[in-house]
C-alpha positions in Angstrom: -13.1 -1.3 7.8 -12.3 -2.8 4.6 -9.1 -4.8 3.8 -7.7 -4.1 0.4 -6.6 -7.4 -1.3 -5.2 -5.6 -4.3 -5.4 -2.2 -6.0 -3.6 -1.1 -9.2 -4.0 1.9 -11.5 -2.1 2.3 -14.8 -2.0 4.6 -17.8 -0.1 4.5 -21.0 0.1 7.2 -23.7 1.0 6.9 -27.4 0.7 3.1 -27.5 -1.2 0.5 -29.5 -3.9 -1.6 -27.8 -1.5 -4.6 -27.9 1.3 -2.6 -26.3 -1.1 -1.3 -23.6 -2.4 -4.8 -22.7 1.1 -6.2 -22.7 2.1 -3.5 -20.2 -1.0 -4.1 -18.0 -0.3 -7.9 -18.0 3.4 -7.3 -16.9 2.4 -4.9 -14.1 -0.4 -7.2 -12.9 2.0 -10.1 -12.8 4.5 -8.0 -10.9 1.9 -7.0 -8.3 0.2 -10.4 -8.2 -3.1 -9.1 -9.6 -5.2 -11.4 -11.7 -5.7 -10.2 -15.3 -6.6 -12.3 -18.4 -8.1 -10.1 -21.0 -6.9 -11.0 -24.5 -6.5 -8.4 -27.4 -9.3 -10.2 -29.3 -11.7 -9.9 -26.4 -10.7 -6.3 -25.7 -11.5 -5.3 -29.3 -14.8 -7.3 -29.4 -18.1 -5.8 -28.3 -20.4 -8.2 -26.5 -23.9 -8.9 -27.7 -25.2 -8.2 -24.2 -24.2 -5.7 -21.5 -25.8 -6.0 -18.1 -25.0 -2.6 -16.9 -27.0 -2.1 -13.8 -28.6 -4.6 -11.4 -30.0 -3.3 -8.1 -29.9 -5.1 -4.9 -32.6 -4.8 -2.2 -31.7 -2.8 1.0 -31.1 -5.2 3.8 -30.1 -8.0 1.5 -26.4 -8.9 2.0 -25.8 -9.7 -1.7 -24.7 -7.2 -4.4 -25.9 -3.6 -3.9 -25.0 -2.9 -7.5 -23.3 -4.5 -10.5 -22.0 -3.0 -13.7 -20.8 -5.2 -16.5 -19.9 -3.1 -19.5 -18.4 -5.0 -22.5 -17.9 -2.5 -25.3 -15.0 -2.6 -27.8 -11.9 -1.1 -26.0 -14.1 -0.2 -23.0 -14.5 -3.0 -20.4 -15.7 -2.6 -16.9 -16.8 -5.0 -14.1 -17.9 -3.5 -10.9 -19.6 -5.3 -8.0 -20.4 -3.5 -4.7 -21.9 -5.6 -1.9 -23.9 -4.4 1.1 -21.4 -6.0 3.4 -18.7 -3.8 2.0 -16.9 -6.2 -0.3 -16.0 -4.5 -3.6 -14.5 -5.6 -6.9 -13.8 -3.2 -9.8 -11.9 -3.6 -13.0 -11.8 -0.9 -15.8 -9.8 -1.3 -19.0 -10.2 1.5 -21.6 -8.5 2.6 -24.7 -9.1 5.7 -26.7 -7.5 6.0 -30.2 -5.7 9.2 -31.2 -5.2 8.0 -34.7 -5.7 4.7 -36.6 -3.3 2.7 -34.4 -2.1 4.6 -31.3 -3.8 6.2 -28.3 -4.3 6.3 -24.6 -4.9 3.3 -22.3 -6.3 3.3 -18.8 -6.5 0.4 -16.3 -7.8 0.3 -12.8 -8.6 -2.6 -10.5 -9.4 -3.1 -6.8 -10.7 -5.9 -4.7 -11.4 -5.2 -1.0 -13.2 -7.3 1.6 -15.2 -5.9 4.5 -13.9 -6.8 8.0 -17.1 -6.0 9.8 -20.8 -5.9 9.3 -22.1 -3.0 11.3 -24.3 0.1 10.6 -21.1 2.2 10.5 -19.6 -0.1 7.9 -22.7 0.1 5.7 -22.8 3.9 6.2 -19.2 4.1 5.0 -20.0 1.9 2.1 -23.0 3.9 1.0 -20.9 7.1 1.2 -18.3 5.4 -1.0 -21.0 4.3 -3.4 -22.4 7.8 -3.5 -19.0 9.2 -4.3 -18.3 6.5 -6.9 -21.6 7.2 -8.7 -20.9 11.0 -8.7 -17.5 10.4 -10.3 -18.9 8.0 -12.9 -21.6 10.5 -13.8 -19.1 13.3 -14.2 -16.7 11.0 -16.2 -19.5 10.2 -18.7 -20.6 13.8 -19.0 -17.0 14.7 -19.9 -16.9 11.9 -22.5 -20.2 13.2 -24.0 -18.8 16.7 -24.2 -15.6 15.4 -25.9 -17.5 13.4 -28.5 -19.9 16.3 -29.3 -17.0 18.7 -29.6 -15.2 16.3 -31.9 -18.4 16.0 -34.0 -18.7 19.7 -34.2 -15.0 20.2 -35.2 -14.5 17.2 -37.5 -18.0 16.0 -38.5 -17.6 17.0 -42.1 -14.6 14.7 -42.4 -16.3 11.6 -41.0 -17.1 8.8 -43.3 -20.8 8.1 -43.9 -22.5 6.8 -40.8 -19.6 7.5 -38.3 -21.4 10.5 -36.9 -24.4 8.3 -36.2 -22.2 5.8 -34.4 -20.8 8.6 -32.2 -24.2 10.0 -31.5 -25.3 6.5 -30.5 -22.5 6.3 -28.0 -23.7 9.7 -26.6 -27.2 8.3 -26.3 -26.0 5.2 -24.5 -23.9 7.3 -22.0 -27.0 9.5 -21.4 -28.9 6.3 -20.4 -26.0 5.3 -18.2 -26.1 8.7 -16.5 -29.8 8.3 -15.8 -29.2 4.9 -14.3 -26.2 6.0 -12.3 -28.2 9.0 -11.0 -30.9 6.6 -9.7 -28.3 4.5 -8.0 -26.7 7.7 -6.5 -30.1 8.7 -5.2 -30.7 5.3 -3.7 -27.3 5.5 -1.9 -28.2 9.0 -0.6 -31.5 7.7 0.7 -29.8 4.8 2.5 -27.3 7.2 4.0 -30.2 9.2 5.4 -31.8 6.0 6.8 -28.5 4.9 8.5 -27.6 8.3 9.8 -30.8 10.4 10.2 -29.1 13.0 12.4 -26.7 14.0 9.6 -27.7 17.2 7.8 
């Protein structure tokens, strides 16, 4: 079993990034959830993104870690073999020059046991998570490519290249997530060999 320490999911439509972060801060404070992302940090893209680090089966440290630090797209995800998990996603998509859609999700949960059944449950959660993240990225790629097809002739010079670069990065992420999904599936088979 896992004990949820906190979990919060928020969305806002037709807001500026500043309004979105202000709302997230107020809701986090209301629900006693830590949150300290500034607007400057949200808008800034880090020089380095450590997206995927693999743990070793049997090691009780992190099974996987994602640290994505792109402009208006931040995610930290840590999943441990013992069942502890932390995830924070803060994303904003612009509809025009100033306004758009913001999404926030965070959870922290601690494992209350350290058994094969707990690890099996964790691996199933990991498998489901990787499946959802792969699908989410595929949908983003489809959206970007459709936008390029529809509005490409109106883009300023170089913008289409930037968008295609985002697609390429997401394709690499899908490849890495697929490897992690396969690793989780193998571990499920090892823990529960009788399951079909």
